[in-house]
C-alpha positions in Angstrom: 0.0 -0.2 0.2 1.2 3.6 -0.3 2.9 5.6 2.6 -0.5 7.6 2.8 -2.7 4.4 3.6 -4.5 5.6 0.7 -4.9 3.1 -2.1 -3.1 3.2 -5.5 -6.3 2.8 -7.6 -10.2 3.2 -6.6 -12.4 0.2 -8.6 -15.7 1.3 -8.3 -18.4 -1.2 -9.4 -22.7 -0.2 -9.2 -24.8 -2.4 -9.8 -28.4 -3.3 -9.6 -30.2 -6.6 -9.4 -27.1 -8.7 -10.6 -26.5 -10.7 -7.9 -25.9 -13.9 -10.3 -23.1 -12.2 -12.3 -21.5 -10.0 -9.2 -19.1 -12.5 -7.4 -17.8 -13.3 -10.7 -16.8 -9.7 -11.2 -15.7 -9.3 -7.5 -13.5 -12.5 -7.6 -11.5 -10.4 -10.4 -10.8 -7.8 -9.1 -9.8 -10.0 -6.0 -7.4 -11.8 -8.3 -5.7 -8.5 -9.4 -1.4 -8.8 -9.6 -1.9 -5.3 -8.1 -2.8 -5.3 -4.6 -2.7 -1.6 -4.2 -6.5 -1.0 -4.6 -10.3 -0.8 -2.7 -13.1 -1.4 -4.4 -16.3 -0.1 -4.0 -19.5 -1.4 -4.6 -22.6 0.9 -5.1 -26.0 -1.1 -4.5 -28.4 1.1 -6.5 -31.1 -0.3 -4.5 -31.1 -4.2 -5.7 -33.8 -6.2 -4.2 -32.1 -9.7 -5.2 -29.2 -11.4 -3.4 -26.9 -8.9 -3.8 -26.1 -7.8 -0.1 -25.6 -11.0 0.8 -22.9 -11.8 -2.5 -20.9 -8.9 -1.4 -21.3 -9.3 2.8 -19.1 -12.5 2.1 -16.4 -10.3 0.8 -16.5 -7.8 3.6 -15.8 -9.9 5.7 -12.9 -11.4 4.6 -11.1 -8.1 2.9 -10.9 -4.7 4.5 -10.3 -3.2 0.9 -14.1 -3.8 0.0 -17.3 -1.3 0.9 -20.5 -1.4 -0.2 -22.8 1.0 -0.3 -26.7 1.3 -0.7 -29.2 3.4 -1.9 -32.7 4.1 -3.5 -32.7 3.5 -7.3 -30.5 6.4 -9.2 -29.4 4.9 -11.9 -26.1 3.8 -13.2 -24.1 7.5 -13.5 -25.3 8.5 -10.3 -24.5 5.5 -8.2 -20.9 5.7 -10.1 -20.8 9.4 -8.8 -21.3 8.2 -5.2 -18.8 6.1 -5.7 -16.0 8.7 -6.8 -16.9 11.0 -4.0 -16.0 7.7 -1.6 -13.1 6.9 -3.0 -9.5 7.8 -1.8 -7.4 6.5 -5.1 -5.0 7.8 -6.5 -6.3 6.8 -9.7 -10.5 6.2 -10.7 -11.7 3.3 -12.7 -15.0 1.1 -12.5 -16.3 -2.3 -13.4 -19.7 -3.4 -14.4 -21.0 -6.3 -12.6 -21.1 -8.6 -15.7 -17.4 -7.7 -16.9 -14.0 -9.2 -15.8 -10.7 -8.0 -15.1 -7.7 -9.9 -16.4 -5.5 -10.5 -13.7 -3.1 -7.7 -14.6 -5.5 -5.4 -15.7 -5.1 -2.5 -13.0 -0.9 -3.2 -12.9 -1.1 -2.6 -16.9 -3.2 0.8 -17.0 -1.1 2.1 -13.4 1.9 1.0 -15.7 0.9 3.2 -19.1 -0.4 6.3 -16.5 3.2 6.8 -14.6 5.0 5.9 -18.0 2.9 8.5 -19.6 2.4 11.1 -16.3 1.0 13.6 -19.1 -2.0 11.7 -19.6 -5.0 12.3 -17.5 -7.6 9.5 -18.9 -7.8 6.3 -20.4 -10.1 4.1 -22.2 -10.0 0.4 -24.3 -8.2 -2.2 -23.9 -10.8 -4.6 -24.0 -12.5 -7.4 -25.4 -15.5 -9.3 -26.0 -16.9 -13.1 -26.7 -19.0 -11.8 -29.4 -19.0 -9.3 -32.0 -21.1 -6.7 -30.7 -22.9 -3.4 -32.2 -24.6 -1.1 -29.9 -27.2 1.8 -30.7 -25.3 4.9 -31.7 -26.3 8.0 -29.2 -27.4 10.4 -31.5 -29.5 7.7 -34.1 -30.9 5.1 -32.2 -31.5 3.2 -35.5 -27.8 3.1 -36.3 -25.8 0.8 -34.9 -21.6 0.7 -34.6 -19.4 -0.9 -33.3 -18.8 -1.1 -29.7 -14.8 -1.0 -30.6 -15.8 2.6 -31.8 -17.6 3.3 -28.7 -15.6 4.6 -25.3 -16.6 2.0 -22.7 -17.1 3.1 -18.9 -15.5 0.0 -17.8 -12.3 0.8 -19.1 -12.1 4.4 -17.8 -8.9 4.6 -15.8 -7.7 8.2 -14.7 -6.2 10.4 -12.2 -8.8 11.2 -9.2 -8.9 15.1 -9.9 -10.3 14.8 -13.4 -13.2 13.1 -12.2 -13.9 15.8 -9.1 -12.9 18.9 -11.5 -16.3 17.6 -14.3 -18.2 16.5 -11.5 -18.7 12.7 -12.8 -21.1 11.2 -14.8 -23.9 13.0 -16.2 -27.5 11.6 -15.5 -28.5 11.3 -19.2 -30.5 8.2 -20.8 -27.8 6.9 -22.7 -23.8 6.7 -23.5 -22.8 8.9 -20.2 -19.3 7.1 -20.4 -19.1 9.1 -23.9 -20.3 12.4 -22.5 -18.0 12.2 -20.1 -14.8 11.4 -22.2 -15.9 14.7 -24.4 -16.5 16.9 -21.5 -12.9 15.7 -20.1 -10.8 16.4 -23.5 -11.8 20.1 -23.4 -9.2 20.5 -20.6 -7.6 17.4 -20.2 -5.1 14.8 -21.8 -6.3 11.5 -23.0 -5.6 8.7 -24.5 -7.5 5.8 -26.4 -6.2 2.1 -26.4 -6.2 -0.6 -28.1 -4.4 -3.1 -25.9 -4.0 -4.9 -23.6 -7.3 -6.3 -24.3 -7.5 -7.0 -20.5 -11.1 -5.9 -19.5 -13.4 -8.7 -20.7 -16.8 -7.4 -21.7 -20.0 -9.1 -21.6 -23.2 -7.6 -22.8 -26.5 -8.5 -20.5 -29.5 -8.7 -22.5 -31.4 -6.0 -20.7 -28.3 -3.8 -21.3 -29.0 -0.4 -22.1 -27.5 -0.6 -25.3 -29.5 -3.8 -26.5 -32.7 -1.9 -25.0 -32.5 2.0 -26.0 -34.8 4.1 -27.5 -34.5 7.9 -27.9 -38.2 9.9 -27.5 -39.8 7.3 -26.8 -43.3 8.1 -25.0 
């Protein structure tokens, strides 16, 4: 750990009714080769067994914290985690996704080798070939590789605080954050290493989003 007592990385996991996959996501954080992290699980009002799953880990790992509030949607839940974080860097994981073991170490190494960079995105793999709805035209599909994927955002804590975190918008709040950050910070989109495993669930908003529906 750092001599300050603060972790190097804060991992924020916002979740809602995903008890069936949550263990795997948490286990992938526990398996990291970098040990200097904290995990903040923000439960967005789940009514399933989410707390039971997390509670098992809370008893064994002092660097895992749990917070719960009424349903506020992912953007504001992530902001709660940002405000509660202590890490020099902040990143995310979705409850149905996974880290490969060297994910955090690779991102810290890249950030510290290029200190002018404030925020990273990219470096993910997915088991299928997903196309998602375009943020400006929901009838148009774009390949996921062209998108900013929230789970792969990895940046300096000050950046997230300065720009006010995520905005509570209907879709693509990760792209919105990236574009706002680009106005005053140095950003880098990477292709490798592909150490974040993206797995799009059936109820993912990228599958279900329709703009301006009644």
